DSSP file (Angstrom, degrees, kcal/mol; ACC not computed):
  #  RESIDUE AA STRUCTURE BP1 BP2  ACC     N-H-->O    O-->H-N    N-H-->O    O-->H-N    TCO  KAPPA ALPHA  PHI   PSI    X-CA   Y-CA   Z-CA
    1    1 A X              0   0    0      0, 0.0     2,-0.0     0, 0.0   162,-0.0   0.000 360.0 360.0 360.0 130.5  -10.4  -31.9    1.5
    2    2 A X     >  -     0   0    0      1,-0.1     4,-2.4     4,-0.0     5,-0.1  -0.263 360.0-103.9 -82.2 171.5   -7.6  -29.6    2.7
    3    3 A X  H  > S+     0   0    0      1,-0.2     4,-2.4     2,-0.2     5,-0.2   0.885 124.1  53.5 -61.5 -38.8   -7.9  -25.9    3.5
    4    4 A X  H  > S+     0   0    0      2,-0.2     4,-2.6     1,-0.2    -1,-0.2   0.909 108.4  49.3 -62.6 -42.4   -6.1  -25.2    0.2
    5    5 A X  H  > S+     0   0    0      2,-0.2     4,-3.0     1,-0.2    -2,-0.2   0.903 110.7  50.8 -62.6 -41.0   -8.7  -27.3   -1.7
    6    6 A X  H  X S+     0   0    0     -4,-2.4     4,-2.5     2,-0.2    -2,-0.2   0.903 111.3  47.9 -62.7 -41.2  -11.5  -25.5    0.1
    7    7 A X  H  X S+     0   0    0     -4,-2.4     4,-2.2     2,-0.2    -2,-0.2   0.925 114.2  46.0 -64.9 -44.9  -10.0  -22.1   -0.9
    8    8 A X  H  X S+     0   0    0     -4,-2.6     4,-2.6     2,-0.2    -2,-0.2   0.910 113.1  49.8 -64.1 -42.3   -9.6  -23.2   -4.5
    9    9 A X  H  X S+     0   0    0     -4,-3.0     4,-3.0     2,-0.2    -2,-0.2   0.902 109.8  51.0 -64.1 -40.8  -13.1  -24.7   -4.6
   10   10 A X  H  X S+     0   0    0     -4,-2.5     4,-2.2     2,-0.2    -1,-0.2   0.909 110.7  49.3 -61.4 -42.0  -14.5  -21.5   -3.3
   11   11 A X  H  X S+     0   0    0     -4,-2.2     4,-2.1     2,-0.2    -2,-0.2   0.937 113.7  45.3 -60.9 -48.4  -12.6  -19.5   -5.9
   12   12 A X  H  X S+     0   0    0     -4,-2.6     4,-2.7     1,-0.2     5,-0.2   0.905 111.0  53.6 -64.7 -42.1  -13.9  -21.8   -8.7
   13   13 A X  H  X S+     0   0    0     -4,-3.0     4,-2.4     1,-0.2    -1,-0.2   0.919 109.6  48.3 -58.8 -44.3  -17.5  -21.7   -7.3
   14   14 A X  H  X S+     0   0    0     -4,-2.2     4,-1.9     1,-0.2    -1,-0.2   0.908 112.8  47.8 -62.4 -42.2  -17.5  -17.9   -7.4
   15   15 A X  H  X S+     0   0    0     -4,-2.1     4,-1.3     2,-0.2     5,-0.2   0.890 111.6  49.6 -68.2 -39.0  -16.1  -17.8  -11.0
   16   16 A X  H  X S+     0   0    0     -4,-2.7     4,-3.4     1,-0.2     3,-0.3   0.922 111.6  48.9 -64.8 -43.5  -18.7  -20.4  -12.2
   17   17 A X  H  < S+     0   0    0     -4,-2.4    -1,-0.2     1,-0.2    -2,-0.2   0.848 107.6  56.4 -63.9 -33.3  -21.5  -18.4  -10.6
   18   18 A X  H  < S+     0   0    0     -4,-1.9    -1,-0.2    -5,-0.2    -2,-0.2   0.814 120.1  29.1 -67.3 -30.8  -20.2  -15.3  -12.2
   19   19 A X  H  < S-     0   0    0     -4,-1.3     2,-0.9    -3,-0.3    -2,-0.2   0.882  81.4-174.8 -95.7 -51.1  -20.4  -16.8  -15.7
   20   20 A X     <  +     0   0    0     -4,-3.4    21,-3.0    -5,-0.2     2,-0.3  -0.231  54.4  66.7  89.5 -46.8  -23.3  -19.3  -15.2
   21   21 A X  E     +A   40   0A   0     -2,-0.9    54,-0.8    19,-0.2     2,-0.3  -0.787  55.5 173.4-116.0 156.5  -23.3  -21.1  -18.6
   22   22 A X  E     -AB  39  74A   0     17,-2.5    17,-2.9    -2,-0.3     2,-0.5  -0.959  36.4-105.2-149.9 162.9  -20.8  -23.4  -20.2
   23   23 A X  E     -AB  38  73A   0     50,-2.0    50,-2.2    -2,-0.3     2,-0.5  -0.858  37.1-145.5 -89.9 130.2  -20.2  -25.6  -23.2
   24   24 A X  E     -AB  37  72A   0     13,-3.3    13,-1.3    -2,-0.5     2,-0.5  -0.867  16.2-173.5-102.0 127.9  -20.5  -29.3  -22.2
   25   25 A X  E     - B   0  71A   0     46,-2.7    46,-2.3    -2,-0.5     2,-0.5  -0.985  17.4-147.2-122.4 123.3  -18.2  -31.8  -23.9
   26   26 A X  E     - B   0  70A   0      8,-0.5    44,-0.2    -2,-0.5    10,-0.1  -0.795  16.9-170.8 -83.3 126.2  -18.5  -35.6  -23.3
   27   27 A X        +     0   0    0     42,-2.6     2,-0.2    -2,-0.5    43,-0.2  -0.002  41.3 108.1-115.8  29.5  -14.9  -36.9  -23.6
   28   28 A X  S    S-     0   0    0     41,-0.2    -2,-0.1     2,-0.1    40,-0.0  -0.631  70.2-122.7-102.3 168.8  -15.2  -40.7  -23.7
   29   29 A X        +     0   0    0     -2,-0.2     4,-0.1     3,-0.0    -1,-0.1   0.226  63.7 130.1 -96.3  14.4  -14.6  -42.9  -26.7
   30   30 A X        -     0   0    0      1,-0.1     3,-0.1     2,-0.1    -2,-0.1  -0.313  63.9-127.3 -66.4 151.4  -18.0  -44.6  -26.7
   31   31 A X  S    S+     0   0    0      1,-0.2     2,-0.7    -2,-0.0    -1,-0.1   0.905 101.2  49.1 -65.8 -41.7  -20.0  -44.7  -29.9
   32   32 A X  S    S+     0   0    0     31,-0.2    33,-0.4     2,-0.0     2,-0.3  -0.884  76.4 150.9-104.5 112.3  -23.1  -43.2  -28.3
   33   33 A X        -     0   0    0     -2,-0.7     2,-0.1    31,-0.1    31,-0.0  -0.948  50.8 -88.2-138.6 160.5  -22.3  -40.1  -26.3
   34   34 A X        -     0   0    0     -2,-0.3    -8,-0.5     1,-0.1     3,-0.1  -0.389  51.8-111.6 -66.8 142.0  -24.1  -37.0  -25.3
   35   35 A X        -     0   0    0      1,-0.1     2,-0.3   -10,-0.1    -1,-0.1  -0.276  33.7 -91.1 -74.3 160.5  -23.8  -34.1  -27.8
   36   36 A X        +     0   0    0    -11,-0.1     2,-0.3   -10,-0.1   -11,-0.2  -0.545  64.1 159.3 -65.8 130.6  -21.9  -30.9  -27.2
   37   37 A X  E     -A   24   0A   0    -13,-1.3   -13,-3.3    -2,-0.3     2,-0.4  -0.978  45.7-101.4-152.8 161.0  -24.4  -28.4  -25.8
   38   38 A X  E     -A   23   0A   0     -2,-0.3     2,-0.3   -15,-0.2   -15,-0.2  -0.764  43.3-175.9 -86.7 131.0  -24.7  -25.2  -23.8
   39   39 A X  E     -A   22   0A   0    -17,-2.9   -17,-2.5    -2,-0.4     2,-0.5  -0.897  22.0-136.3-126.5 156.6  -25.7  -25.8  -20.2
   40   40 A X  E     -A   21   0A   0     13,-0.3     2,-0.6    -2,-0.3    13,-0.4  -0.961  26.5-122.2-111.4 127.1  -26.5  -23.6  -17.2
   41   41 A X        -     0   0    0    -21,-3.0    11,-0.2    -2,-0.5     3,-0.1  -0.566  27.2-176.1 -69.4 115.1  -25.0  -24.4  -13.9
   42   42 A X        -     0   0    0      9,-2.9     2,-0.3    -2,-0.6    -1,-0.2   0.872  67.4  -5.4 -78.2 -39.6  -27.9  -24.9  -11.5
   43   43 A X  E     -C   51   0A   0      8,-1.2     8,-3.0    61,-0.0     2,-0.5  -0.989  47.9-157.6-156.5 142.5  -25.8  -25.5   -8.4
   44   44 A X  E     -C   50   0A   0     -2,-0.3     6,-0.2     6,-0.2   -27,-0.0  -0.953  32.5-153.7-121.4 108.0  -22.1  -25.8   -7.4
   45   45 A X    >   -     0   0    0      4,-2.3     3,-1.4    -2,-0.5     4,-0.1  -0.169  27.6 -99.6 -84.1 177.1  -22.1  -27.7   -4.1
   46   46 A X  T 3  S+     0   0    0      1,-0.3    -1,-0.1     2,-0.1   -37,-0.1   0.558 118.1  56.0 -74.8  -8.8  -19.6  -27.7   -1.3
   47   47 A X  T 3  S-     0   0    0      2,-0.1    -1,-0.3   -38,-0.0    76,-0.0   0.356 123.6 -94.5-103.8   5.2  -18.0  -31.0   -2.4
   48   48 A X  S <  S+     0   0    0     -3,-1.4    75,-2.9     1,-0.3     2,-0.5   0.764  75.6 139.9  93.3  26.9  -17.2  -29.8   -5.9
   49   49 A X  E     - D   0 122A   0     73,-0.2    -4,-2.3    -4,-0.1     2,-0.5  -0.887  37.4-154.9-102.2 132.7  -20.1  -31.0   -8.0
   50   50 A X  E     -CD  44 121A   0     71,-2.9    71,-2.6    -2,-0.5     2,-0.4  -0.931  13.9-155.7-102.1 126.2  -21.6  -28.9  -10.7
   51   51 A X  E     +CD  43 120A   0     -8,-3.0    -9,-2.9    -2,-0.5    -8,-1.2  -0.874  25.8 147.2-105.8 133.6  -25.3  -29.8  -11.3
   52   52 A X  E     - D   0 119A   0     67,-1.9    67,-3.2    -2,-0.4     2,-0.3  -0.969  35.0-123.5-155.0 166.7  -27.0  -29.0  -14.7
   53   53 A X  E     - D   0 118A   0    -13,-0.4   -13,-0.3    -2,-0.3     2,-0.3  -0.872  15.9-164.2-118.3 152.0  -29.6  -30.4  -17.0
   54   54 A X  E     - D   0 117A   0     63,-2.3    63,-2.5    -2,-0.3     2,-0.2  -0.874  36.1 -93.8-123.3 158.5  -29.5  -31.5  -20.6
   55   55 A X  E     - D   0 116A   0     -2,-0.3     2,-0.2    61,-0.2    61,-0.2  -0.554  52.2-103.5 -69.0 139.8  -32.3  -32.1  -23.1
   56   56 A X        -     0   0    0     59,-1.3    -1,-0.1    -2,-0.2     4,-0.0  -0.480  38.0-125.4 -68.5 128.2  -33.2  -35.8  -23.1
   57   57 A X        -     0   0    0     -2,-0.2     4,-0.1     1,-0.1    -1,-0.1  -0.254  17.1-115.3 -69.9 163.1  -31.8  -37.5  -26.2
   58   58 A X  S    S+     0   0    0      2,-0.1    -1,-0.1     3,-0.0     2,-0.1   0.803  95.9  79.6 -70.2 -28.0  -34.0  -39.5  -28.5
   59   59 A X  S    S-     0   0    0      1,-0.1     2,-0.1     2,-0.1    -2,-0.1  -0.371 100.1 -89.5 -74.3 159.2  -32.1  -42.7  -27.6
   60   60 A X    >   -     0   0    0      1,-0.1     3,-1.7    -2,-0.1     4,-0.3  -0.455  29.0-129.6 -67.6 140.2  -32.9  -44.5  -24.4
   61   61 A X  G >  S+     0   0    0      1,-0.3     3,-1.2     2,-0.2    -1,-0.1   0.744 105.6  69.9 -63.9 -22.6  -30.8  -43.3  -21.4
   62   62 A X  G 3  S+     0   0    0      1,-0.2    -1,-0.3     4,-0.0     4,-0.1   0.718  90.4  62.4 -67.1 -18.9  -29.9  -47.0  -20.7
   63   63 A X  G <  S+     0   0    0     -3,-1.7    -1,-0.2     2,-0.1     2,-0.2   0.663  93.6  78.4 -78.5 -17.3  -27.9  -47.0  -23.9
   64   64 A X  S <  S-     0   0    0     -3,-1.2     2,-0.2    -4,-0.3   -31,-0.1  -0.602  92.7-101.8 -92.8 151.9  -25.5  -44.3  -22.5
   65   65 A X        -     0   0    0    -33,-0.4    26,-0.1    -2,-0.2     3,-0.1  -0.496  25.5-140.5 -65.3 140.5  -22.7  -44.8  -20.1
   66   66 A X  S    S+     0   0    0      1,-0.2    25,-2.5    -2,-0.2     2,-0.4   0.820  86.4  25.9 -74.3 -31.5  -23.8  -43.7  -16.6
   67   67 A X  E    S+ E   0  90A   0     23,-0.2     2,-0.3    21,-0.0    23,-0.2  -0.997  73.7 150.7-136.6 138.7  -20.4  -42.1  -15.8
   68   68 A X  E     - E   0  89A   0     21,-2.2    21,-3.0    -2,-0.4     2,-0.1  -0.987  47.9 -86.4-161.0 157.4  -17.8  -40.7  -18.2
   69   69 A X  E     + E   0  88A   0     -2,-0.3   -42,-2.6    19,-0.2     2,-0.3  -0.462  53.9 165.9 -70.2 145.6  -15.1  -38.1  -18.5
   70   70 A X  E     -BE  26  87A   0     17,-2.4    17,-2.1   -44,-0.2     2,-0.3  -0.938  25.9-140.1-153.0 171.4  -16.3  -34.7  -19.5
   71   71 A X  E     -BE  25  86A   0    -46,-2.3   -46,-2.7    -2,-0.3     2,-0.4  -0.995   3.4-157.6-140.6 144.6  -15.3  -31.0  -19.8
   72   72 A X  E     -BE  24  85A   0     13,-2.9    13,-3.4    -2,-0.3     2,-0.7  -0.994   5.2-161.1-121.8 127.4  -17.1  -27.7  -19.1
   73   73 A X  E     -BE  23  84A   0    -50,-2.2   -50,-2.0    -2,-0.4     2,-0.6  -0.918   9.8-161.4-109.3 106.6  -15.9  -24.5  -20.8
   74   74 A X  E     +BE  22  83A   0      9,-2.2     9,-2.1    -2,-0.7     2,-0.3  -0.785  25.5 149.5 -91.4 121.1  -17.2  -21.5  -18.9
   75   75 A X        +     0   0    0    -54,-0.8     2,-0.4    -2,-0.6     7,-0.1  -0.987  18.7 178.6-150.8 139.6  -17.1  -18.3  -20.9
   76   76 A X    >   -     0   0    0      5,-0.5     3,-2.0    -2,-0.3     5,-0.2  -0.975  35.3-112.8-144.0 131.0  -19.2  -15.1  -21.1
   77   77 A X  T 3  S+     0   0    0     -2,-0.4     3,-0.1     1,-0.2    -2,-0.0  -0.356 104.5  27.7 -59.1 136.3  -18.7  -12.1  -23.3
   78   78 A X  T 3  S+     0   0    0      1,-0.4    -1,-0.2    -2,-0.0     2,-0.2   0.112  93.3 112.0  95.5 -21.8  -17.8   -9.1  -21.1
   79   79 A X    <   -     0   0    0     -3,-2.0    -1,-0.4     2,-0.1    -3,-0.1  -0.616  65.9-139.7 -81.2 147.5  -16.2  -11.2  -18.3
   80   80 A X  S    S+     0   0    0     -2,-0.2    51,-2.5    -3,-0.1    52,-0.6   0.031  79.7  42.0 -97.5  26.7  -12.5  -10.8  -18.0
   81   81 A X  E     - F   0 130A   0     49,-0.3    -5,-0.5    -5,-0.2     2,-0.3  -0.976  59.8-162.5-157.5 163.6  -11.8  -14.4  -17.3
   82   82 A X  E     - F   0 129A   0     47,-2.1    47,-2.6    -2,-0.3     2,-0.4  -0.973  11.0-142.9-147.9 161.3  -12.9  -17.9  -18.4
   83   83 A X  E     -EF  74 128A   0     -9,-2.1    -9,-2.2    -2,-0.3     2,-0.5  -0.952   7.2-162.2-127.0 142.3  -12.6  -21.4  -17.0
   84   84 A X  E     -EF  73 127A   0     43,-2.3    43,-2.9    -2,-0.4     2,-0.5  -0.984  20.9-170.1-119.8 116.9  -12.0  -24.9  -18.5
   85   85 A X  E     -EF  72 126A   0    -13,-3.4   -13,-2.9    -2,-0.5     2,-0.3  -0.925   5.2-167.1-115.8 126.9  -13.1  -27.5  -16.0
   86   86 A X  E     +EF  71 125A   0     39,-3.0    38,-2.6    -2,-0.5    39,-2.1  -0.849  30.5 108.4-110.3 148.1  -12.4  -31.2  -16.4
   87   87 A X  E     -EF  70 123A   0    -17,-2.1   -17,-2.4    -2,-0.3     2,-0.5  -0.946  62.9 -56.6 179.6-158.2  -14.0  -34.0  -14.4
   88   88 A X  E     -EF  69 122A   0     34,-1.5    34,-3.0    -2,-0.3     2,-0.4  -0.959  39.5-153.5-117.1 127.7  -16.4  -36.9  -14.4
   89   89 A X  E     -EF  68 121A   0    -21,-3.0   -21,-2.2    -2,-0.5     2,-0.4  -0.793   8.6-167.2 -99.5 141.9  -20.0  -36.6  -15.3
   90   90 A X  E     -EF  67 120A   0     30,-2.4    30,-2.7    -2,-0.4     2,-0.5  -0.997  18.8-133.2-129.9 132.9  -22.7  -38.8  -14.0
   91   91 A X  E     - F   0 119A   0    -25,-2.5     2,-0.6    -2,-0.4    28,-0.2  -0.746  20.9-151.6 -84.0 126.3  -26.3  -39.2  -15.3
   92   92 A X  E     + F   0 118A   0     26,-2.9    26,-0.7    -2,-0.5    -2,-0.0  -0.887  37.5 143.2-105.1 115.2  -28.7  -39.1  -12.3
   93   93 A X        +     0   0    0     -2,-0.6     2,-0.4    24,-0.1    -1,-0.1   0.506  31.0 113.6-125.7 -12.1  -31.9  -41.0  -13.0
   94   94 A X     >  -     0   0    0      1,-0.2     4,-2.3     2,-0.1     3,-0.2  -0.512  57.7-148.0 -68.6 118.6  -32.8  -42.6   -9.7
   95   95 A X  H  > S+     0   0    0     -2,-0.4     4,-2.1     1,-0.2    -1,-0.2   0.840  97.0  53.7 -58.0 -34.9  -36.1  -40.9   -8.4
   96   96 A X  H  > S+     0   0    0      2,-0.2     4,-1.1     1,-0.2    -1,-0.2   0.918 109.9  46.7 -66.2 -42.4  -35.0  -41.3   -4.7
   97   97 A X  H  4 S+     0   0    0     -3,-0.2     4,-0.5     1,-0.2     3,-0.3   0.885 111.3  53.1 -65.6 -37.9  -31.7  -39.6   -5.4
   98   98 A X  H >< S+     0   0    0     -4,-2.3     3,-1.1     1,-0.2    -2,-0.2   0.903 107.2  51.1 -62.7 -41.8  -33.5  -36.8   -7.3
   99   99 A X  H 3< S+     0   0    0     -4,-2.1    -1,-0.2     1,-0.2    -2,-0.2   0.744 103.4  59.6 -69.6 -22.9  -35.9  -36.2   -4.4
  100  100 A X  T 3< S+     0   0    0     -4,-1.1     2,-1.8    -3,-0.3    -1,-0.2   0.604  81.5  89.8 -80.0 -10.9  -33.0  -35.9   -1.9
  101  101 A X    X   +     0   0    0     -3,-1.1     3,-1.2    -4,-0.5    -1,-0.2  -0.548  48.3 162.7 -87.2  74.9  -31.6  -33.0   -3.9
  102  102 A X  T 3   +     0   0    0     -2,-1.8    -1,-0.2     1,-0.3     4,-0.1   0.711  65.1  66.8 -69.5 -21.8  -33.4  -30.3   -2.0
  103  103 A X  T 3  S+     0   0    0     -3,-0.2     2,-0.3     2,-0.1    -1,-0.3   0.706  89.4  78.6 -74.2 -17.4  -31.1  -27.5   -3.2
  104  104 A X  S <  S-     0   0    0     -3,-1.2     5,-0.1    -6,-0.1   -61,-0.0  -0.693  98.6 -96.6 -88.8 143.9  -32.4  -28.0   -6.8
  105  105 A X     >  -     0   0    0     -2,-0.3     4,-2.0     1,-0.1     3,-0.3  -0.235  29.0-122.9 -58.5 146.5  -35.8  -26.5   -7.7
  106  106 A X  H  > S+     0   0    0      1,-0.2     4,-2.5     2,-0.2     5,-0.2   0.884 109.7  54.7 -59.5 -42.3  -38.7  -28.9   -7.5
  107  107 A X  H  > S+     0   0    0      1,-0.2     4,-2.3     2,-0.2    -1,-0.2   0.858 107.8  50.4 -64.7 -33.5  -39.8  -28.4  -11.2
  108  108 A X  H  > S+     0   0    0     -3,-0.3     4,-1.8     2,-0.2    -1,-0.2   0.925 111.1  48.4 -67.0 -44.4  -36.3  -29.3  -12.4
  109  109 A X  H  < S+     0   0    0     -4,-2.0     4,-0.4     1,-0.2    -2,-0.2   0.895 113.2  48.1 -62.3 -39.3  -36.2  -32.5  -10.2
  110  110 A X  H >X S+     0   0    0     -4,-2.5     3,-1.1     1,-0.2     4,-0.6   0.916 112.3  47.5 -67.9 -43.3  -39.7  -33.4  -11.6
  111  111 A X  H >X>S+     0   0    0     -4,-2.3     4,-2.9     1,-0.2     5,-2.6   0.777 100.2  68.6 -68.6 -25.8  -38.7  -32.8  -15.2
  112  112 A X  H 3<5S+     0   0    0     -4,-1.8     6,-0.3     1,-0.2    -1,-0.2   0.683  91.2  63.5 -67.5 -16.2  -35.5  -34.8  -14.7
  113  113 A X  H <45S-     0   0    0     -3,-1.1    -1,-0.2    -4,-0.4    -2,-0.2   0.886 129.9  -7.5 -75.1 -38.8  -37.6  -38.0  -14.4
  114  114 A X  H <<5S+     0   0    0     -4,-0.6    -2,-0.2    -3,-0.5    -3,-0.1   0.584 135.6  37.8-135.6 -14.2  -39.0  -37.9  -17.9
  115  115 A X  T  <5S+     0   0    0     -4,-2.9   -59,-1.3    -5,-0.2     2,-0.2   0.761 111.4  30.0-112.3 -34.0  -38.2  -34.7  -19.9
  116  116 A X  E   < -D   55   0A   0     -5,-2.6     2,-0.5   -61,-0.2   -61,-0.2  -0.670  69.9-121.5-121.4 173.7  -34.6  -33.7  -19.0
  117  117 A X  E     -D   54   0A   0    -63,-2.5   -63,-2.3    -2,-0.2     2,-0.5  -0.983  21.5-148.0-119.5 119.8  -31.4  -35.4  -18.0
  118  118 A X  E     -DF  53  92A   0    -26,-0.7   -26,-2.9    -2,-0.5     2,-0.4  -0.752  16.9-164.1 -87.2 129.8  -29.9  -34.3  -14.7
  119  119 A X  E     -DF  52  91A   0    -67,-3.2   -67,-1.9    -2,-0.5     2,-0.6  -0.955  13.3-158.0-121.0 133.4  -26.1  -34.4  -14.7
  120  120 A X  E     -DF  51  90A   0    -30,-2.7   -30,-2.4    -2,-0.4     2,-0.6  -0.952  14.4-164.7-106.5 121.2  -23.7  -34.3  -11.7
  121  121 A X  E     -DF  50  89A   0    -71,-2.6   -71,-2.9    -2,-0.6     2,-0.6  -0.933   7.7-150.7-113.7 114.8  -20.2  -33.2  -12.7
  122  122 A X  E     -DF  49  88A   0    -34,-3.0   -34,-1.5    -2,-0.6     2,-0.4  -0.756  18.5-132.3 -86.8 119.4  -17.4  -33.8  -10.3
  123  123 A X  E     + F   0  87A   0    -75,-2.9   -36,-0.2    -2,-0.6     3,-0.1  -0.591  37.9 160.2 -73.7 121.9  -14.6  -31.2  -10.7
  124  124 A X  E     +     0   0A   0    -38,-2.6    39,-2.5    -2,-0.4     2,-0.3   0.674  69.3   9.8-109.0 -31.3  -11.2  -32.8  -10.9
  125  125 A X  E     -GF 162  86A   0    -39,-2.1   -39,-3.0    37,-0.2     2,-0.4  -0.985  60.4-167.7-151.2 138.4   -9.2  -30.0  -12.5
  126  126 A X  E     -GF 161  85A   0     35,-3.3    35,-3.2    -2,-0.3     2,-0.6  -0.995   6.0-159.9-130.7 128.6  -10.0  -26.3  -13.3
  127  127 A X  E     -GF 160  84A   0    -43,-2.9   -43,-2.3    -2,-0.4     2,-0.4  -0.942  12.1-160.8-107.8 120.5   -7.9  -24.1  -15.5
  128  128 A X  E     -GF 159  83A   0     31,-3.6    31,-2.3    -2,-0.6     2,-0.5  -0.864   5.7-170.4-104.4 131.6   -8.5  -20.4  -14.9
  129  129 A X  E     -GF 158  82A   0    -47,-2.6   -47,-2.1    -2,-0.4     2,-0.4  -0.986   4.4-162.6-124.9 122.9   -7.6  -17.8  -17.5
  130  130 A X  E     -GF 157  81A   0     27,-1.8    27,-3.3    -2,-0.5   -49,-0.3  -0.883   8.1-165.8-103.1 134.7   -7.6  -14.1  -16.8
  131  131 A X        +     0   0    0    -51,-2.5     2,-0.4    -2,-0.4   -50,-0.2   0.293  68.7  81.6-100.7   8.9   -7.6  -11.7  -19.8
  132  132 A X  S    S-     0   0    0    -52,-0.6     2,-0.2    25,-0.1    25,-0.1  -0.958  81.2-124.2-116.3 131.7   -6.8   -8.7  -17.6
  133  133 A X        -     0   0    0     -2,-0.4    -2,-0.1     1,-0.1    23,-0.0  -0.505   9.9-148.5 -72.0 139.4   -3.2   -7.9  -16.6
  134  134 A X  S    S+     0   0    0     -2,-0.2     2,-0.4     2,-0.0    -1,-0.1   0.691  73.4  88.0 -81.0 -19.8   -2.7   -7.6  -12.8
  135  135 A X        +     0   0    0      1,-0.1    -2,-0.1     2,-0.0     0, 0.0  -0.696  39.9 165.4 -89.2 127.9    0.1   -5.0  -13.1
  136  136 A X        +     0   0    0     -2,-0.4     2,-0.3     2,-0.1    -1,-0.1   0.182  34.2 124.7-121.8  13.0   -1.0   -1.3  -13.3
  137  137 A X        -     0   0    0      1,-0.1     2,-0.3     5,-0.0     5,-0.1  -0.588  61.6-122.0 -79.7 134.2    2.5    0.3  -12.6
  138  138 A X        +     0   0    0     -2,-0.3     2,-0.3     4,-0.1    -1,-0.1  -0.588  48.9 138.5 -79.0 133.8    3.6    2.8  -15.2
  139  139 A X     >  -     0   0    0     -2,-0.3     4,-2.4     1,-0.1     5,-0.2  -0.959  64.4-104.5-159.0 166.7    6.9    2.1  -16.9
  140  140 A X  H  > S+     0   0    0     -2,-0.3     4,-2.6     1,-0.2     5,-0.2   0.878 122.1  55.0 -64.2 -34.3    8.3    2.3  -20.4
  141  141 A X  H  > S+     0   0    0      2,-0.2     4,-2.3     1,-0.2    -1,-0.2   0.921 109.2  46.0 -63.8 -43.4    8.1   -1.4  -20.6
  142  142 A X  H  > S+     0   0    0      2,-0.2     4,-2.4     1,-0.2    -2,-0.2   0.870 111.8  52.1 -68.2 -34.9    4.4   -1.4  -19.7
  143  143 A X  H  X S+     0   0    0     -4,-2.4     4,-2.1     2,-0.2    -2,-0.2   0.921 111.1  46.8 -64.8 -43.5    3.8    1.4  -22.2
  144  144 A X  H  X S+     0   0    0     -4,-2.6     4,-2.7     1,-0.2    -2,-0.2   0.900 111.4  52.9 -62.6 -40.3    5.5   -0.6  -24.9
  145  145 A X  H  X S+     0   0    0     -4,-2.3     4,-2.2     2,-0.2    -2,-0.2   0.908 108.4  49.3 -62.1 -43.0    3.5   -3.6  -23.9
  146  146 A X  H  X S+     0   0    0     -4,-2.4     4,-0.8     2,-0.2    -1,-0.2   0.906 113.0  46.8 -64.1 -41.6    0.2   -1.7  -24.1
  147  147 A X  H >X S+     0   0    0     -4,-2.1     3,-0.6     1,-0.2     4,-0.5   0.914 112.6  49.3 -67.0 -41.7    1.1   -0.4  -27.6
  148  148 A X  H >X S+     0   0    0     -4,-2.7     4,-2.3     1,-0.2     3,-1.0   0.845 104.6  59.3 -67.9 -31.5    2.2   -3.9  -28.8
  149  149 A X  H 3< S+     0   0    0     -4,-2.2    -1,-0.2     1,-0.3    -2,-0.2   0.750  95.3  64.3 -67.6 -22.1   -1.1   -5.4  -27.4
  150  150 A X  H << S+     0   0    0     -4,-0.8    -1,-0.3    -3,-0.6    -2,-0.2   0.786 117.0  27.5 -68.2 -25.1   -3.0   -3.1  -29.7
  151  151 A X  H << S+     0   0    0     -3,-1.0     2,-0.3    -4,-0.5    -2,-0.2   0.639 122.8  49.8-110.1 -20.3   -1.3   -4.9  -32.7
  152  152 A X  S  < S-     0   0    0     -4,-2.3    -1,-0.1    -5,-0.1     2,-0.1  -0.918  91.1-101.5-120.7 146.3   -0.7   -8.4  -31.2
  153  153 A X        -     0   0    0     -2,-0.3     2,-0.2     1,-0.1    -3,-0.1  -0.395  41.2-116.1 -66.7 143.3   -3.1  -10.7  -29.3
  154  154 A X        -     0   0    0     -5,-0.2     2,-0.5    -2,-0.1    -1,-0.1  -0.496  18.4-125.2 -79.2 146.7   -2.7  -10.7  -25.6
  155  155 A X        -     0   0    0     -2,-0.2     2,-0.1     1,-0.0    -1,-0.1  -0.820  29.7-128.6 -88.5 124.5   -1.7  -13.8  -23.7
  156  156 A X        -     0   0    0     -2,-0.5   -25,-0.2     1,-0.1     2,-0.2  -0.408  23.2-105.2 -73.0 151.3   -4.2  -14.6  -21.0
  157  157 A X  E     -G  130   0A   0    -27,-3.3   -27,-1.8   -25,-0.1     2,-0.4  -0.539  39.7-149.3 -70.2 141.2   -3.0  -15.3  -17.4
  158  158 A X  E     +G  129   0A   0    -29,-0.2     2,-0.3    -2,-0.2   -29,-0.2  -0.931  21.2 174.4-121.1 138.5   -3.2  -19.0  -16.6
  159  159 A X  E     -G  128   0A   0    -31,-2.3   -31,-3.6    -2,-0.4     2,-0.4  -0.923  15.2-154.9-145.1 116.3   -3.9  -20.7  -13.3
  160  160 A X  E     -G  127   0A   0     -2,-0.3     2,-0.4   -33,-0.2   -33,-0.2  -0.770   8.7-168.5 -93.9 135.2   -4.3  -24.4  -12.9
  161  161 A X  E     -G  126   0A   0    -35,-3.2   -35,-3.3    -2,-0.4     2,-0.4  -0.991   3.1-164.0-124.7 124.3   -6.3  -25.7   -9.9
  162  162 A X  E     -G  125   0A   0     -2,-0.4     2,-0.4   -37,-0.2   -37,-0.2  -0.870   1.4-160.0-110.4 142.4   -6.3  -29.4   -9.0
  163  163 A X              0   0    0    -39,-2.5    -2,-0.0    -2,-0.4  -115,-0.0  -0.935 360.0 360.0-121.2 143.5   -8.8  -31.2   -6.7
  164  164 A X              0   0    0     -2,-0.4    -1,-0.1   -39,-0.0   -40,-0.1   0.427 360.0 360.0-100.8 360.0   -8.4  -34.4   -5.0
């Protein structure tokens, strides 16, 4: 991972921690896939994994793909930004792997064995959108822009971040 990747990952980690919760979308074409649900990011580690839990589905976990493409949409009312993060999700069920995750609370690791599903999400791409304009300089153009934004929806600032 390059210095630029570390800087981008640090930026994304801070923004995810600032929002905390996201909509989880499973994006593979399998007949049986995990449902769209709201998740809380438990941990964002230094290698770009977002860890979260889901309610265990009624079907057996062996029926689901272990790894699949997915998306997380981080949004919170009152925050002046939101994130759309794409990557690969992996279902973690191995008890030995669960016990090695010391940064996660013990009760979460214990419940992940039989009550919840622990998911490791590898960030591959993050799209950052700011809903606040960075320019604060007064001009007639900015004044016209402010008046027009009262009547027209604002375009959010967009920033794409790619991870290798």
